[in-house]
Each structure stands twice: as C-alpha cells, then as structure tokens.
C-alpha positions in Angstrom: 133.2 130.6 228.9 136.9 132.7 227.7 135.2 136.4 228.7 138.4 137.8 227.8 138.3 139.8 223.6 142.1 139.1 223.4 141.7 135.4 224.1 138.8 135.2 221.5 140.4 137.7 219.7 143.9 135.1 219.9 141.2 132.2 218.9 139.9 133.4 215.9 142.8 135.4 214.4 144.0 132.2 212.8 141.9 131.1 211.4 140.6 134.4 209.8 144.2 134.9 208.9 144.4 131.4 207.3 141.0 132.5 205.8 142.2 135.2 204.1 145.4 133.5 202.5 143.2 130.8 201.2 140.9 132.8 199.2 143.8 135.7 198.1 145.1 132.5 196.9 142.1 131.1 195.0 141.1 134.4 193.6 144.9 133.7 191.7 143.7 130.6 190.4 141.0 131.4 189.1 142.4 134.2 187.4 145.6 132.1 186.7 143.0 129.6 185.1 141.1 132.2 183.2 144.5 133.6 181.5 145.5 129.7 180.4 142.3 129.9 178.8 142.5 132.6 177.4 146.1 131.4 176.0 145.2 128.1 174.7 142.6 129.8 172.8 144.6 132.4 171.7 147.9 129.9 170.5 144.6 127.7 168.6 144.0 130.7 166.5 147.8 130.8 166.0 147.8 127.3 165.4 145.4 127.9 162.4 146.6 131.5 161.2 150.1 129.3 160.3 147.7 126.7 159.1 146.3 128.6 156.1 149.6 130.2 155.5 150.9 127.3 154.6 147.7 126.2 152.9 147.7 130.0 150.7 151.4 129.2 149.7 150.9 126.0 148.8 147.8 127.5 147.0 150.0 130.3 145.0 152.7 128.0 144.2 149.9 125.0 142.8 148.5 128.0 140.7 151.5 129.5 138.8 152.6 126.0 138.5 149.6 124.9 136.7 149.7 128.4 134.9 153.4 126.4 133.5 151.4 124.1 132.2 149.0 125.5 130.6 151.6 127.8 128.6 153.8 124.3 127.8 150.7 122.1 127.0 148.3 123.9 126.1 145.5 121.5 128.5 142.8 123.2 129.5 142.6 121.7 132.5 145.9 123.2 134.0 144.1 126.6 133.4 141.2 124.9 135.2 142.9 124.5 137.7 145.2 127.4 137.7 140.9 129.8 138.0 140.3 127.3 141.2 143.5 128.4 142.9 143.1 131.8 142.4 139.7 131.4 143.6 141.6 129.4 147.0 143.9 131.9 147.4 141.6 135.2 147.7 139.3 132.9 150.3 142.5 132.2 152.4 143.4 136.0 152.1 140.1 136.8 153.4 141.1 134.1 156.7 144.0 135.3 157.0 142.9 139.0 157.4 139.9 137.7 160.0 143.2 137.1 162.0 144.3 140.7 162.9 141.9 141.0 165.4 143.9 138.4 166.9 146.9 138.8 165.8 147.6 142.6 164.9 151.5 142.1 163.7 150.4 140.0 160.9 149.3 143.0 159.5 152.0 144.6 157.4 152.6 141.0 155.6 148.7 140.7 155.2 149.1 143.6 153.2 151.9 143.5 151.2 151.3 140.0 150.2 147.3 140.4 149.5 149.7 143.5 146.9 151.9 140.4 145.3 149.1 137.8 145.2 146.5 141.1 143.1 149.8 141.5 141.0 150.7 138.1 140.0 147.2 137.1 139.0 147.3 140.6 136.9 150.7 138.9 135.5 148.5 136.1 134.9 145.7 137.6 132.9 148.1 139.6 131.1 150.5 136.3 129.7 147.1 134.9 128.3 146.4 138.0 126.2 150.5 137.9 125.7 149.8 134.3 124.7 146.4 134.2 122.2 147.6 136.8 120.7 151.3 136.3 119.5 151.8 132.5 121.4 153.1 130.9 123.9 156.8 131.6 122.7 156.3 135.7 122.4 159.5 137.3 123.1 156.7 139.9 125.6 156.3 136.3 127.8 159.8 136.4 129.1 158.5 140.3 131.2 155.9 138.7 132.3 157.8 136.0 133.5 160.4 137.8 135.1 157.3 139.4 137.0 155.5 136.3 138.3 159.3 134.8 139.7 159.8 138.9 141.6 155.8 138.6 143.2 156.4 134.6 144.2 159.2 135.6 145.5 157.9 138.5 147.5 154.9 135.7 148.3 157.0 133.6 150.1 159.2 136.1 151.9 155.7 137.6 153.7 154.5 133.8 154.5 157.6 133.8 156.4 157.4 136.7 157.8 154.1 135.9 158.9 155.2 132.7 160.4 157.6 133.7 162.1 156.0 136.2 163.6 153.7 133.6 164.5 156.6 131.2 166.0 157.3 134.3 167.9 153.7 134.9 169.6 154.0 131.5 169.9 156.7 130.7 172.2 155.7 133.8 174.2 152.1 131.6 174.8 154.1 128.8 175.5 156.7 130.6 178.1 153.2 132.4 179.4 152.6 129.2 180.4 154.9 127.4 181.8 155.7 130.6 183.9 152.1 130.4 185.2 151.9 126.7 185.8 155.1 126.8 187.6 153.7 129.3 189.8 150.6 127.6 190.5 152.7 124.2 191.9 154.1 126.4 194.0 150.5 128.6 195.3 149.5 124.5 195.5 152.5 123.5 198.2 151.3 126.9 199.5 147.2 126.1 199.3 147.8 122.5 201.1 150.2 123.8 204.6 147.4 126.2 204.2 144.3 123.7 204.1 146.6 121.5 207.4 146.3 124.4 209.1 142.5 125.1 208.5 141.5 121.3 209.2 143.3 121.5 213.6 141.7 124.8 213.3 138.2 124.5 212.2 136.9 121.4 210.5 133.9 123.1 208.7 136.7 125.2 206.2 138.7 122.4 205.4 135.4 120.4 203.7 134.5 123.4 202.1 138.3 123.9 200.5 138.4 119.5 200.1 134.7 120.8 197.5 136.5 123.5 195.8 140.2 121.9 194.9 136.8 119.0 193.7 136.0 122.1 191.3 139.1 123.2 190.2 139.3 119.3 189.0 136.4 119.8 187.2 137.3 122.6 185.9 140.6 121.5 184.0 138.3 118.4 183.0 135.4 120.2 180.9 138.4 122.5 179.3 140.1 118.9 178.3 136.6 118.2 176.9 136.5 121.7 175.2 139.4 121.3 173.8 139.3 117.9 171.5 134.9 119.0 170.9 132.6 121.2 169.1 131.8 123.8 171.2 128.6 124.1 169.3 127.2 120.4 168.7 129.8 118.8 171.2 130.6 116.9 168.6 134.6 116.1 168.6 136.8 118.2 167.2 139.4 118.0 163.7 142.0 117.7 166.5 140.3 115.1 168.3 139.1 113.2 164.8 142.8 113.1 163.0 144.0 112.1 166.6 141.4 109.5 166.3 141.7 108.5 162.5 145.6 107.5 163.1 144.7 105.3 165.7 142.8 103.9 164.2 144.3 103.3 160.9 147.7 101.8 163.5 145.0 99.4 165.1 143.5 98.6 161.4 146.9 98.6 160.1 147.9 95.5 162.7 144.4 93.8 162.5 144.7 93.4 158.4 141.3 95.3 158.8 139.5 98.1 156.5 138.6 101.7 157.7 135.8 103.8 156.0 135.7 107.8 156.3 132.6 109.4 154.6 133.3 113.1 154.0 130.1 115.1 154.2 129.8 118.8 153.4 125.7 120.3 154.0 124.2 121.3 151.0 122.2 124.6 151.3 123.4 125.6 154.9 125.4 128.8 153.3 122.2 130.3 152.5 120.9 129.7 155.3 123.1 131.7 157.1 122.8 134.3 154.5 119.1 134.5 154.3 117.9 133.9 157.8 121.0 134.5 160.0 123.8 132.9 162.1 121.6 132.0 164.8 119.2 130.1 162.1 121.8 128.2 160.7 123.2 127.5 164.3 120.0 125.5 165.0 119.5 124.3 162.0 123.1 122.9 161.8 121.5 121.6 165.6 119.1 119.9 164.1 121.6 118.4 161.2 123.7 116.2 163.4 120.7 115.3 165.7 119.4 113.9 162.3 122.2 112.1 161.0 123.7 111.1 164.8 120.0 108.3 164.7 121.5 106.7 162.1 124.9 105.7 163.3 126.0 103.2 164.5 128.0 102.9 168.7 130.9 102.0 166.8 131.3 104.1 164.7 133.3 108.2 165.0 131.6 111.6 163.9 132.6 114.9 163.9 132.7 118.2 162.9 135.7 119.5 160.6 134.9 123.2 159.8 131.4 125.4 158.9 129.2 123.1 157.5 131.5 119.9 156.8 132.0 116.8 158.6 133.7 113.1 158.7 132.5 109.6 159.9 134.7 106.9 160.7 133.1 103.3 159.8 134.6 100.3 160.9 133.6 96.4 160.9 132.0 96.6 157.4 132.4 93.9 155.3 132.3 96.1 151.9 131.6 99.0 150.0 128.1 98.1 149.7 127.6 98.7 153.4 129.6 101.7 153.2 126.9 102.7 150.9 124.0 102.0 152.8 125.4 104.0 155.6 125.7 106.9 153.4 122.1 106.3 152.2 120.8 106.4 155.1 123.0 110.1 156.5 121.2 111.7 153.7 117.2 110.3 153.7 118.0 111.3 157.3 117.8 115.3 155.6 116.0 114.0 153.5 112.5 116.5 155.0 112.4 119.3 156.1 114.3 120.6 159.5 112.1 123.6 161.0 112.6 125.7 163.0 110.8 126.5 166.1 111.5 129.1 167.5 111.6 131.1 164.2 108.5 129.5 162.3 110.9 129.0 159.5 111.7 125.3 156.9 114.8 124.4 156.0 115.9 122.6 152.9 119.9 120.9 153.5 121.1 118.1 151.8 124.8 116.8 152.2 127.2 115.2 149.7 129.3 112.7 150.3 132.7 111.6 149.5 133.6 107.7 150.4 137.4 106.4 150.7 138.8 103.3 152.3 141.3 102.3 153.9 144.2 99.7 152.8 141.9 100.0 148.9 142.5 103.5 148.0 145.4 105.1 150.3 148.1 104.2 152.9 147.7 106.3 155.6 145.0 108.4 157.2 146.2 112.0 156.0 146.1 110.2 151.9 142.9 109.1 153.4 141.2 112.8 154.4 142.2 113.8 151.1 141.3 111.1 148.8 137.3 111.6 150.9 137.3 115.1 150.2 138.7 114.4 146.6 135.3 112.5 146.3 132.5 115.5 148.6 134.0 118.0 146.7 133.3 115.9 143.1 130.1 114.8 144.5 129.0 118.5 144.7 130.9 119.4 141.1 128.2 116.4 139.6 124.9 117.2 140.9 125.6 117.6 145.2 123.2 115.3 148.2 124.9 112.1 147.4 127.6 110.3 148.1 130.9 108.5 145.9 133.1 107.1 145.9 136.6 108.1 145.4 138.6 107.1 142.3 142.7 107.5 141.4 141.2 110.0 138.5 139.6 112.6 140.8 142.0 115.7 141.0 139.6 117.4 142.6 
C-alpha cells in the first residue's frame, strides 16, 4: 500500500483533472444544444412570419384585383371576394403583430404596413361611394385610384422591408448554428481524447461517459422528432405532411395510383376555447384526435397542420365512395359529446371535411392541398359537419 501522500496525489490527479475537463466540456455541449434548440425554434418563427407576410401581400393584391373587377364589371362575386380578402388582411396583420415580441425588428415596418392597409380599406370604401353616386367612370375615381396605387406601393415596400429583416435574422441564425456546430466538432474530438485517457485510468468513468454520449444521441433524435411532429397531439406537423405528400404523389405518379386528401376543420372548437379556456380546448382537441385516429387504417397518414385543422392522406382506395365512407366514419366519431373528466364539462364538436383526389382533380401536391382546402371551406359554408368533394367551380 502506498502511504506517501505525494504518490497518492500523482495517481489521483490525472483522473481528477480529466474528470474536471470532461465535466466542463459536457456542460458546454448541453448549453450549446440548448442554444441550438432555441435557434431552431426562432428560425421556425422567422419562417412562419415570412410565410404570413407573403400571404398578406398576396391577399392585398387579391383584394385590389377584386375591387377592380367589381368596378369594371359590376359582378357581385368580385365584391364578395374583396370583402373576404379584406377580412383576411386584417387577420394576417394581427398574426404578424404577434411575432413582434420574438422579432422586434419588424415592429416599425408593421406599423407602417398596418397604416397603409387601413388607408387602402378607407379608399376602397370611398371608391364604392363614388361608384354608387357618380358611376364607374366618374372623374372622382381617378383620385382614389391614385391613392390606392400609392398605398399599394407602400404596402409592397413594407413587406419587402419585413422580408429583408427576416432574411437578415435567418442568416444570423444560420451563421450561429454553423459556428456552434464547428465548435461542437472540435469539442467532440477533445472529448474522445479525454475519454481515452479516462479509459486507461478508470474503467467505470469510461462507462459513465459512454452512457452520457448515448443520452446526447437520444436527445438529438428527440429533437429531430419534435421538429417534425406537433407537440400537443404528437401527430406529424405541416412540414412532415408536406414532405410525405410530395413523396406519396411522386410514387403514385410512377405507379399510376390515386391519392386522396381529406382536409378537416373542427366545428365548434373556437367556441370551446373562448368559453372554457385554452387548457380545456387542448384536452378537447386531444380527445377528438384520439377518436378520429380509431377510425383510420394503418396506411392512412393523419397530421395536424393548424390550430384546429387536420389532414388525412388516403392511399390504396378504389373509388370516391370509399373516401366518402372514410369521411363518414370521421364525422360519426365526433357525433357524441366529448366529456372533459377534469372539469366535468361536455364539449360538442363536429368536423367539416374537404376531399380532393390526385390526379383526378389536380396534378401536384400543392394544388391538391389547395383543392381540398377549398372543398373544406365549401363544407363549412354549406352547413358544416359534412364532407364535400372538390369541384372545379369552387372559387373559395
């Protein structure tokens, strides 16, 4: 037995130093992983904000075109489209304003954007009044037309400014991610050396390090799963769905198969949220998903793409009657009230379903989503809690 304290220190010192270095390195890894998670979440928010900004621009252009169409033709359908686009504009502005807390750089252009959209709406009302009182070719219309053109230019400029800000923020995040990953590579190499040293000095410590490395891998897999799935319902999310649909249609195109898409919106869900709160709404949503899931086949792909919006990709079906049967089962699954055992309340919900088929109705995954979405809105407008198949005459 070695009784000299000096020898003891010499024996104990290397594993202690290695343990300290390893502890510091692993702490840095976990901090870096946490930063990567936050950066990835922020990048998703930036992507969502950019999507909403582009959608707002398209909606504003649509409202302007509808107004022009109405003034030129007097067709009441253009007027209806204009009103719907105006409502959508207000909704999208509200959504964009919610992102200011996460991306404060867009606050200034958003204020200007909101102002010019309101001015655009005001000149729209003035245009209607002039058209009603003086006719479609009244000289007064020129002034409002010039005002609308100016406001449209300003709206376009502000949206471009927002997109530039978002692109800059996204580039910063990409640089941060690349830098952090490079540092992680270097640190990983250092950890390997430390683990080798510890292996020679302490076998048990090596086993402990291996277990921690395994936990990091599991964390990475979990993060990858979270990036493609909805946190509340555990269903695939919109990104996952869009990738799956593209692959499915590509395969169907090669094998000359058909793909059915059911776009679903829960009827009455907003009322539950407003009346009982978001926690109760979340529980009702989870219960509805579980009921719908019991009606599906193993080959069906069920995903959540929005607050109360879901999609179902149906493969290997013979005809539209089979899609109708699938829709009927989903509708029937929500026929009975959902009981919230936590509060004792009963929630009534239905589901409006839009159905579109590739390649019968459309020729691409993007158009298939649009067609099913239009059919869903037609189902809601014509009474809710029903399935409506896509028709080329649908405009909304």
